C-alpha positions in Angstrom: 8.0 2.4 -37.1 5.4 1.4 -34.4 5.6 -2.0 -32.8 2.6 -4.2 -32.8 3.7 -6.4 -29.8 4.8 -5.5 -26.3 8.6 -4.8 -26.2 10.9 -6.9 -24.1 12.0 -5.8 -20.6 15.7 -5.0 -20.4 17.7 -7.6 -18.5 19.2 -5.0 -16.1 15.7 -3.9 -15.2 14.6 -7.5 -14.5 17.6 -8.0 -12.2 17.1 -4.8 -10.3 13.4 -5.5 -9.9 14.1 -9.0 -8.4 16.7 -7.5 -6.0 14.2 -4.9 -4.9 11.4 -7.4 -4.4 13.5 -9.4 -1.9 13.9 -6.3 0.4 10.3 -5.2 -0.3 8.9 -8.5 1.0 10.2 -7.7 4.5 8.0 -4.5 4.6 4.9 -6.2 3.1 5.1 -9.3 5.4 5.6 -7.1 8.4 2.4 -5.1 7.6 0.2 -8.1 6.8 1.4 -10.1 9.9 0.8 -7.2 12.2 -2.8 -7.0 11.0 -3.7 -10.2 12.9 -1.2 -9.8 15.9 -2.7 -6.9 17.8 -5.0 -9.0 20.1 -2.1 -11.3 21.0 0.2 -8.3 21.7 -2.4 -6.6 23.9 -2.7 -9.8 26.0 1.1 -10.5 26.2 2.0 -6.9 27.1 -0.9 -6.5 29.4 -2.4 -3.4 27.8 -5.7 -2.4 26.2 -6.5 -2.8 22.5 -6.7 1.1 22.3 -3.1 1.3 23.5 -1.6 -1.5 21.4 -3.4 -0.1 18.3 -0.6 2.5 18.4 1.8 -0.2 17.2 0.0 0.1 13.9 -0.9 3.8 14.0 2.6 5.0 14.9 4.0 2.9 12.1 1.6 4.5 9.7 2.4 8.0 10.8 6.1 7.4 10.5 5.5 6.0 7.0 3.8 9.3 6.0 6.6 11.4 7.4 9.3 9.5 5.5 7.8 9.2 2.1 8.0 12.9 1.0 11.8 13.1 1.6 12.6 10.2 -0.8 13.1 12.4 -3.9 15.5 14.7 -2.1 17.4 11.8 -0.5 17.9 10.0 -3.8 19.2 13.2 -5.5 21.5 14.0 -2.6 22.9 10.5 -1.8 22.0 8.2 -4.7 19.2 5.7 -4.9 21.3 2.6 -4.1 22.7 4.2 -1.0 19.3 5.3 0.2 17.8 1.9 -0.5 20.5 0.1 1.5 20.3 2.6 4.3 16.5 2.3 4.6 16.7 -1.5 4.5 19.3 -1.4 7.3 17.1 0.8 9.4 14.2 -1.6 8.9 16.4 -4.5 9.9 17.7 -2.9 13.0 14.2 -1.8 14.0 12.8 -5.3 13.4 15.4 -6.8 15.8 14.7 -4.0 18.3 10.9 -4.7 18.1 11.6 -8.4 18.9 13.5 -7.3 22.1 10.9 -4.7 23.2 10.2 -5.0 27.0 6.8 -3.2 27.1 4.2 -1.5 24.8 5.8 2.0 24.8 9.2 0.5 23.7 7.5 -1.6 21.0 5.6 1.5 19.7 8.9 3.5 19.6 10.7 0.8 17.6 7.7 0.6 15.2 8.2 4.3 14.5 11.8 3.5 13.5 10.5 0.7 11.3 8.0 3.0 9.7 10.7 5.5 8.8 12.7 2.8 7.0 9.6 1.4 5.3 8.5 4.8 4.2 11.8 5.4 2.4 11.7 2.0 0.8 8.3 1.7 -0.8 8.3 4.7 -3.3 12.1 4.1 -3.9 11.3 0.5 -4.9 9.3 1.6 -7.9 11.6 4.5 -8.7 14.8 2.5 -9.0 13.1 -0.1 -11.2 11.5 2.3 -13.6 14.7 4.3 -14.0 16.2 1.2 -15.5 13.9 1.4 -18.5 14.5 4.9 -20.0 12.5 4.1 -23.1 9.5 2.8 -21.2 9.8 -0.6 -22.8 7.9 -3.3 -21.1 6.8 -1.0 -18.2 3.7 -3.0 -17.5 5.5 -6.3 -17.0 8.2 -4.6 -15.0 5.6 -3.2 -12.6 4.2 -6.8 -12.4 7.5 -7.8 -10.9 8.0 -4.8 -8.7 4.6 -5.1 -7.1 5.1 -8.9 -6.5 5.4 -8.4 -2.7 2.0 -6.8 -2.6 0.6 -10.0 -4.1 2.6 -12.4 -1.9 1.9 -10.5 1.3 -1.8 -11.3 1.6 -1.1 -15.0 0.8 1.9 -15.7 3.1 1.8 -12.9 5.7 -1.4 -13.7 7.7 -0.7 -17.4 7.4 2.9 -17.1 8.8 1.7 -14.7 11.4 -1.1 -17.1 12.5 1.2 -20.0 12.8 3.8 -18.0 14.8 1.1 -16.7 17.2 -0.4 -20.2 17.6 2.9 -22.1 18.2 5.7 -19.6 19.0 6.4 -16.5 21.0 5.1 -13.2 19.6 8.6 -11.9 19.2 9.2 -14.2 16.3 6.8 -12.2 14.1 9.6 -9.6 13.8 12.4 -12.1 13.2 10.6 -13.1 10.0 11.9 -9.8 8.5 15.5 -10.5 9.3 16.5 -13.0 6.5 14.7 -10.9 3.8 16.6 -7.8 5.0 20.0 -9.6 5.1 19.6 -11.2 1.7 18.2 -8.0 0.3 21.2 -6.0 1.5 23.7 -8.5 0.0 21.9 -8.6 -3.4 21.5 -4.8 -3.5 25.2 -4.3 -2.8 26.1 -6.8 -5.6 23.5 -6.2 -8.3 21.8 -2.8 -8.0 23.3 -0.3 -10.5 25.2 2.5 -8.7 23.6 5.9 -9.4 25.6 8.9 -8.3 24.2 11.8 -6.4 23.0 14.7 -8.5 24.8 17.6 -6.8 24.0 18.7 -3.3 20.3 19.8 -3.4 19.1 21.8 -0.4 16.4 20.1 1.6 13.2 22.1 1.5 12.7 22.5 5.2 9.6 24.7 4.8 7.9 22.1 2.7 9.0 19.3 5.2 7.7 21.3 8.2 4.3 21.7 6.4 3.8 18.3 4.8 5.0 16.1 7.8 2.4 17.4 10.3 -0.2 17.5 7.4 0.1 13.8 6.7 0.3 13.0 10.4 -2.9 14.9 11.1 -4.8 13.4 8.2 -3.7 9.8 8.9 -4.1 10.2 12.7 -7.6 11.6 12.2 -8.7 8.9 9.9 -7.2 6.2 12.1 -9.5 7.4 15.0 -12.7 7.4 12.9 -13.5 3.8 13.6 -14.4 4.4 17.2 -17.7 5.5 18.8 -18.9 8.8 17.3 -17.1 8.4 13.9 -16.2 11.6 12.2 -18.0 13.7 14.8 -15.2 13.1 17.4 -12.8 16.0 18.1 -9.8 13.7 17.8 -11.0 12.9 14.2 -12.2 16.1 12.6 -9.7 18.5 14.3 -6.5 16.7 13.1 -8.2 16.2 9.7 -9.0 19.9 9.3 -5.5 20.9 10.4 -3.9 18.3 8.2 -5.8 19.4 5.1 -5.1 23.1 5.7 -1.3 22.3 6.1 -1.4 20.1 3.0 -2.9 23.0 0.9 -0.3 25.4 2.3 2.4 22.8 1.3 1.1 22.5 -2.2 1.1 26.3 -2.6 4.7 26.6 -1.4 5.8 23.8 -3.8 4.2 25.5 -6.8 5.7 28.8 -6.0 9.3 27.4 -5.7 9.4 24.5 -8.1 13.2 24.4 -8.4 13.7 23.6 -4.7 10.4 21.8 -4.2 10.4 18.8 -1.8 7.8 17.1 -4.0 7.1 18.4 -7.6 3.3 18.7 -7.2 3.2 20.4 -10.6 3.3 16.8 -12.0 -0.4 16.6 -11.1 -1.0 18.8 -14.1 0.2 15.8 -16.1 -2.8 13.7 -17.1 -1.1 10.3 -16.5 0.1 11.3 -13.0 -3.2 13.0 -11.9 -5.5 10.2 -13.2 -3.3 7.4 -11.8 -3.1 9.1 -8.4 -6.9 9.4 -8.3 -7.4 5.8 -9.2 -4.7 4.7 -6.7 -6.6 6.6 -4.0 -9.8 4.7 -4.8 -8.0 1.4 -5.2 -6.3 1.9 -1.8 -9.7 2.6 -0.3 -11.1 -0.6 -1.8 -8.1 -2.8 -1.0 -7.3 -1.7 2.5 -11.0 -1.3 3.4 -11.6 -5.0 2.4 -8.5 -6.0 4.4 -10.5 -4.6 7.4 -13.8 -6.2 6.6 -12.9 -9.7 5.3 -11.0 -11.1 8.4 -13.6 -9.6 10.7 -16.4 -11.1 8.6 -15.0 -14.6 8.9 -14.3 -14.2 12.6 -17.5 -12.5 13.7 -20.0 -14.0 11.3 -18.5 -17.5 10.6 -16.9 -17.9 14.0 -13.3 -18.5 12.8 -10.2 -17.8 14.8 -7.4 -15.6 13.5 -5.5 -18.4 11.8 -8.6 -19.9 10.2 -9.6 -16.5 8.9 -6.1 -16.0 7.4 -6.3 -19.3 5.7 -9.6 -18.5 4.2 -8.1 -15.3 2.6 -5.3 -17.2 0.8 -7.4 -17.6 -2.4 -7.5 -13.8 -2.8 -3.8 -13.6 -2.8 -3.5 -16.5 -5.2 -5.8 -14.7 -7.6 -3.8 -11.6 -7.4 -0.7 -13.6 -8.1 -2.2 -15.4 -11.1 -3.3 -12.2 -12.9 0.1 -10.4 -12.7 1.7 -11.7 -15.9 -1.4 -11.3 -18.0 -2.1 -7.8 -16.6 1.4 -6.7 -17.3 1.4 -8.0 -20.9 -2.1 -6.5 -21.6 -1.0 -3.1 -20.1 2.0 -3.0 -22.5 -0.1 -4.1 -25.5 -3.6 -2.5 -25.2 -3.1 0.2 -22.6 -3.8 0.8 -18.9 -7.3 2.2 -19.2 -9.0 -0.9 -20.5 -7.1 -3.3 -18.1 -7.8 -1.1 -15.1 -11.6 -0.8 -15.9 -11.8 -4.6 -16.4 -9.9 -5.2 -13.1 -12.2 -2.9 -11.1 -15.3 -4.5 -12.7 -14.1 -7.9 -11.6 -13.3 -6.7 -8.1 -16.8 -5.1 -7.7 -18.7 -8.1 -9.0 -16.7 -10.4 -6.8 -17.5 -8.2 -3.7 -21.2 -8.4 -4.3 -21.5 -12.0 -3.0 -20.1 -10.9 0.4 -22.8 -8.1 0.5 -25.4 -10.9 0.2 -23.7 -13.4 2.5 -24.6 -14.5 6.0 -23.4 -17.1 8.6 -24.8 -19.9 6.5 -23.1 -19.1 3.2 -20.7 -21.8 2.0 -17.1 -21.0 2.9 -16.0 -22.8 -0.3 -18.2 -20.5 -2.3 -16.7 -17.4 -0.6 -13.2 -18.7 -1.2 -13.9 -19.2 -4.9 -15.3 -15.6 -5.0 -12.1 -14.4 -3.2 -10.0 -16.1 -5.9 -11.9 -14.1 -8.6 -11.7 -10.9 -6.5 -7.9 -11.3 -6.1 -7.6 -11.7 -9.9 -9.3 -8.4 -10.3 -7.0 -6.8 -7.7 -3.9 -7.9 -9.5 -5.3 -6.6 -12.8 -5.9 -3.1 -11.3 -2.7 -2.3 -9.6 -0.2 -3.0 -12.4 -1.7 -0.8 -15.2 -2.4 2.1 -12.8 1.1 2.0 -11.3 2.6 1.8 -14.8 0.7 4.6 -16.5 1.7 7.1 -13.8 5.3 7.1 -15.2 4.6 7.2 -18.9 6.5 10.0 -20.7 8.2 11.3 -17.6 11.9 12.4 -17.4 14.2 10.4 -15.2 14.3 13.2 -12.6 10.5 13.4 -12.4 10.1 9.6 -11.7 10.9 9.9 -7.9 8.4 12.7 -7.5 5.7 10.8 -9.4 6.5 7.7 -7.2 6.0 9.8 -4.0 2.8 11.3 -5.2 1.2 8.0 -6.2 2.4 6.2 -3.1 0.9 9.0 -0.9 -2.3 8.8 -2.9 -2.6 5.1 -2.2 -1.7 5.4 1.4 -4.2 8.2 2.1 -6.8 6.3 0.1 -6.2 3.2 2.2 -6.6 5.2 5.4 -9.8 6.9 4.0 -11.4 3.6 2.9 -10.6 1.9 6.2 -12.0 4.8 8.2 -15.2 5.0 6.1 -15.9 1.3 6.3 -15.0 1.2 10.0 -17.5 4.0 10.7 -20.2 2.2 8.6 -19.6 -1.1 10.3 -19.6 0.5 13.8 -22.9 2.3 13.0 -24.8 -0.6 11.6 -23.6 -3.2 14.2 -23.6 -1.1 17.4 -27.0 -2.5 18.5 -26.7 -5.9 16.9 -27.7 -8.7 19.4 -27.4 -11.7 17.1 -25.1 -13.2 14.5 -27.8 -12.5 11.8 -27.8 -8.8 12.8 -24.0 -8.6 12.6 -24.1 -10.2 9.2 -26.7 -7.6 8.0 -24.3 -4.9 9.2 -21.4 -6.5 7.2 -23.7 -6.6 4.1 -24.1 -2.8 4.2 -20.4 -2.3 4.7 -19.6 -4.5 1.7 -22.0 -2.6 -0.4 -20.1 0.6 0.4 -16.9 -1.3 -0.7 -18.7 -2.1 -4.0 -19.4 1.6 -4.3 -15.7 2.4 -4.2 -15.1 0.2 -7.2 -18.0 1.7 -9.1 -16.6 5.2 -8.6 -13.1 4.0 -9.5 -14.4 2.6 -12.9 -15.7 6.1 -13.7 -12.3 7.7 -12.7 -10.5 5.2 -14.9 -12.0 6.8 -17.9 -9.5 9.7 -17.3 -6.5 7.3 -17.7 -4.6 7.6 -21.0 -6.2 5.2 -23.5 -3.0 3.6 -24.7 0.6 4.3 -23.8 3.3 4.3 -26.4 5.2 1.0 -26.6 8.4 2.6 -27.6 9.8 6.1 -27.0 11.1 8.3 -29.9 14.7 7.6 -30.8 
């Protein structure tokens, strides 16, 4: 018999999701706080912006290196052990960052943080989803698991702005410590213990190929925002090398599926392939806007870092408000309809920024951000949910790695494209009005990302089954 209403989420899955959320908040807060701290760090450590930018770039590269090994690590050591290990690494690295004595030491400790965070983010979704073997209530479960992503934009920049205004910069890393300690205690007490599945051999050939591939792609994209854009050697050379290595990696994984580091054959599955494509575009739209919006308020409206962060709060609130509804609708009417609706709302709510200038009411823009955030929340949950529909338990870690990498690469791509566009159209700007015109063009490109994403959403499964066969 087919159910006509969304099934309930198992209690064990709810408990696991909440435990994982506490630890996940440390990673999300760290990322969102750092987005507004670079200028202060450059001043305090007496280095250039180009040097201190490596605090973010090194973290991003370490993240890319760590993500592909999550599937092997979970099979070899068990998900609970790996989660607690990664959270401990992130805790130690956070304390070390707060004690850094110069820029190179801070960058080195950020690499350690990135390794911990890279293990945690795909594992967070995997451990929660594996608690619902029937797929019951998957949409609402993902609404809980992705809660840190909604709270981060609300609280992270605000907390960071307050710390940088009133306290020493070292306190931005101590914010992570209570979340890590509480997260470790809750994980030890409440996360179900999953035993290792034998002693799988690490695919060293795959790791040697995919790690430099991701580093090359992410590094190249991170450099694209400078003068010259994609024509610079330090952009196109690592990009070409990274893509070539990534193709070689995928070939080796398909030839040896039994020992594959990442089961890329899952991309033949419609749900995984379509969700990965949509997550790539959603990452481009989400992270690209995270670049544009604070700069818009600071350069066009003359706000300081804290003021810009406060103006962005409505977007986070909107994302938070849509979560429960998006989760229930995903379970009842399917991911495709919800995702298309979410992207449509995001696109329409970005248009006012493409028409705005220095005289546009900030209250109007904050109201628009509330609506845009509502669309963001409605997009992420169905797309993250549908990627795991119908997969075996052992395939879930690999699907989580693929989708996480797709979103990460999409974010780097979107940020690079919008940075290049913004640099090109504002390079010769001599007035606030000219700068505002440049932002208008960049926001239209962001709208274009959402339009393309709506088209790709048509490939998502129309409606996922609410219950699995007995």
